[in-house]
N, C-alpha and C positions, 0 to 999 in steps of 0.2 A: 158505687164500690166496684161494680163489674167493669166499668170503663177504666178505672184506675188500674185494676189487675191486668186488664188487657194491654194497657199501655206499658206497664212494667214488663210483661212478657215480650212485647214488641221490642222494647229497648234491650232486653236481655238477648233476644235473638239477633239483634243488630250487632251488639257487642261480640257475640259468639262468632258471627259471620266475619266481622272485621278481624278478630284474632286469627281465625282460620286462614283467611286470605293473606294476611301479612306473615303468618308463620310459613305459609307455602312459598311466598316471595323471598323471605329471608333464607329458607333452605336452599332455594335455587341460587341465590347470590353466593352463599357459602360454598356450594358445589363448584360454581364458576371460579371463585377465588382459589379453591384448592387445586384447580387445573392450571392456574396461571403460574408462570415462573416466579421465583423469589426475587429476581432482579427487576425492580420497577423503574430502572433508569431509562426505559423507552427503547424504541427500535434502533436508535443510533448506537446503543451499547451492545447489541447482539452481534455475535461472531458469524462468519460465513456458514459454519456448520449449523448453528442455531437456526439461521434463516432457512437453509436447505431442509433441515429436519422438520421445521414447522410448516413448510409449504404444503398446501392441501394435497397436491399431487403426490408428494413424497410420503405424507402421513398415511395415505391410502395404500402404499406399497407394502407387500409382505413377500414371503418366499414363494407364493403362488403367482407372483407378478410375471407377465409376459408382455413384450413390446418395449416401448420407450416412453420416457417423460422428460420434459425440459423445464429447468428452473432458471429464470432470468433474474439476476441480482442487481438491482439498481443501487448505485452509489458505492458498490464494492469495487476494489481495484486489485484483486489478487485471485489466485486460484490454487489448483492442486497438483501434487505429483506423488507418485509411488510406483512400486513394482508389484508384480503378481505375488501376493502374500500367501498363497496356498501351494506353491510349487517349490521344489528343492528338497534338501535333506531334512528339513524341519517339519516333516509331516506328522500328523497325530498318531501316536502309538496305540490309541484306544482301540478296543475290539467291539464287536457287535453286542457283547454282553456287558462290558464295562466301558462306558464313555468317559473320556478324559474331561476334567473340568476346564472349561474354556474361560480364560480371563478376558473380560470385555474390552479392555483397553489394548491398543497396539503400541508396541515399543518401537520407537523410531530414533534416528540420529538427532542430536541437538540442532535446533534451528538458529541460523545466523540472524542477528538483529538487523533490521532493514529500516532505514529512515530517509533515504535520499529524496523520495517523492515528497516528503513533508517540507523540504526546502523550496521546491519549485512550485510556481503557481499552476493552477489547473483550470481547464475550461472544457466545453463540449463542442463536438463537431458532428455534422450529419453527412459529411462528404468522405471520400476516400483519400483526400489529401488536403493539406493546409497550405495556402499561398499568402505571401506578404511582400509588398514592394519595399525595396531597400535603397536608400541613397548611397551611391558608391563614390561620388565625387562632387565637390562643391568649389567652384571658383568664385570667390567673393571679390568683386571688382568695385564694391561701393567706395566712393571717394567724394570729397568736397568738390562741388562744381559751381561755376559762375552762372549768373543769370543768362538765359537764352542759349546756354551751351548744352549740347547733346549729352545725355546721361549715359554712362557705360552700362553694358549688360553683364550680369553675373550668370554663370552656367551651373545647372544642376543636372546630374545624370542618375538615372534609376535603373534598377534591375529587379526582376521578379524571382523570389526564392520559393522553393516548394519543399514540403516535408510530407512524404507519403504515410498513410496510415498502415501500420504493420500489425500482424496477428501473432500473438504468442499463444500456443496451445499444446496440450498433451493429453494422453489417456492413461488410465490405470485400471487395474482389475480389483474386484472385491468379491467375497463369497456372497451368495444369495441369502445366506442365513442372517447377514448383517442387516438386511432389510426388515427383519422381524423386530429389530430393536432400534428405534429411532435415536435414543441417546448414544448408542454405539456408533451409528452413522454420523451423528453430529460430532462426536469426539474424533472420529477418523478424518473427517473433512477439516475440522479445526486444526488438528495437529500436523497433518501432511498436506491437506488441500490448500490452505491459505498461504503456503510457503513456497511451493515450487515456482509458480509464475512470478512471485515477488522477487525471488533471487535473480531470475533471468532478467526481469524488468529493471532492477537496480543496476545490474551490470551493463545493460543496454543504454540506460540513461547516462551512465558515466562514460563507458568505453566503447559503445557500439560503433562499428566501422562504417556503417552506411552501405556496405556492399551486399548484394543479394537481397535477402529479406531482413537484414539487420537495420536497426535504427541508427542514425548518425548521432552519436552521443556528444556530450558537452566537451569532454577532454580532447578529442581529436580536433575540435573546432576552436578551442581556447587559445589565447595568445600566449606565446612562450614567455617564461619568467625572464625579465631583463631589468634588474634593480637599478633605480636611478641613484641610489646612495647605498654604499656597502663598505664594510671594513673586513680586514683579515680575520678578526676575532668574532665574526657574526655567528650566532647560534641559530638553531631552527626557528626559535621564536622571533629572532630579528628578521630572518628571511621571510617569514609569514607577514610581518609588518610591512616589509618592502613590497611584497606581492599585493597587499591590501592597497597600498599607495598607488601601485601601478594600475590596479583595477579601477581605482577612483578617477583615473584620467578619462574614463568613459562617461563621467558625470552621472552614472547610475549608482545608487546606494549599494554598497557591499553588504550582503545579508547572511553570509555563511562561509564556513571553512570545512573542507572534507579532507580527512586524514585516514591513514591506516590505523587500526586499533593499537598496534604495537608502537607506532610512532607517538600516538596520543599518550599512552602510558609512559613512554620515555620522557615526554615533555613534562607531564605532571609529577614525575619523580626527580626532576632537576633540583640540585641543592647548591647553596652558596659555599663560600670558602670555609664557613663555620659549620658545615654539614647540616644546615637547616634547610628544609624545603622552601623553595622560593615562593610557592603558592601557599597562602594562608589557609587554604582549604585542604591541602594535602597533609597526611594521608587520609583524612576523614572529610566528609562532605562530598563535594564534586557532584551534587545531585543535578546541577545544571551546567554541563560542560561548556565553558566559554573561554575565549582567548581574544585579547584586544577588543573586548566588549562585543564579540560576535559569537553566535552559537557554533559549536563544533560538532560535526557528524563524523563519528569514528566508525569505519566500516572496512571489512576485509575485501570489499570490491575494489578498493583503492590499493594499488601495489605499495609495498613497504618502501618508504623513502620518498614517495611522491605526494603531491598535494594539489588541491584545486581550491581556488579562492574566487568569489564572484558575487555578482548581483543576481542571485537565483530568482528572486521574486519578479523582477522586471525584465531581466535579460533572457529568460526562457519560459516557455509554457508547455505543459502537457495537455494535449487535446484528446480526450477520451471519446472514441467512436462507439464502442460497445462495452458495456460493463460486463463483469464476469458472467458467463453462461455455463451452467452445469447441466449436462445431458446424461441421463441414466438409461441404459438399454440392456436388455437381456438377449438380444438377437444379433450380437456381433461375433463374427467368426464362429468359434465352437463353444460359446458361452452356454448354450443349451445342454450340450453334452457334459460339460464340466461343472454345471450348476454354479455359474459365475455371473457377475454383472460387469459391464464396462461403463466407466464414467469418463466423459470427455469434458474438459474445461478449457475455455479460451476467452481471451479478451483482445480488443483492438484499440490502439491508440497511436498518436503521433507526437513527436517532440519537435517543437519549433524553437530554435535558438536564435532569437532576434538580434542579439548583440554579442557576438563572439568576443568582441574587445572588452566586454564586461567580465570576462572570465580569464584567470591567469592560472596556468599549470606549470609545475616545475618540480625540482628536487629539493628536499629539505636540507640536504647536506651537500655542500660543494666539494 
């Protein structure tokens, strides 16, 4: 009887230990889950601000921070812009006795939608320039020949093209108090940080002059619109079809159209003689802007009345040299005196337009 009682006590102790151990583990898991963000879509769904705010070096920052920290963002291709948000006429009227309530979010101008990069293929580079050989002439002298007769030579001429890696960068200021609140820092970077460089990048990809530190954009290299078929009654839609046909002469598949937003709205609002919209999706739908079965990118980076048509996927490639780097420092100029921090954001990339003849640029309205 004593043995049975002892075994029962031993089993009871084992069960108690098991329950205690698993209760502790469950509590630990619940605490970890509570600290995790509600979005479980994975790292790819995180914004630039989320990544910066979650970085170990940034999470350890507070208003007692001195020195600098660097956050390198792999896979991101945009950065920040802003002005000093604590100087000017809008200073706090609060006194030392009654502090004004500070709204955590920062009010900023509306951000332009940017999508040109999505049209163009991308790759990586570890150099400061991208080079590629180009065939610039071909004399095809192939011909039927008789036996024992010398065969003719054909001629090929090549040239080496180069696209330098360029840097887009800027700085902005923020109050040191924002370091005490990681969500506020994340919101600040998300709303203004991811926008500034993208806007410059998009304009460079389209219209960069190639002079100085500018990238040579696609539009300056594109072939001028010269329709092979036209009529006096041609509309903007007809001219885009003609441009697509001209671009197809390069034998590269045409993969997109770029228009100004105003021009795109004008096209989607066209009506027939019966005052019916010619698009079956207008005025509703249009969730996937397409024309002549090609995706349309509408952006204000393209001047009103102009267009660009081409084989974006095969005709050009963006080579990213350095992903977005965010450097936060409290030791720039007079930051210590003004209780400010400086944030520097930069990226490096090159644009290689392999086949300028695969791109056609021109005017929508003759």
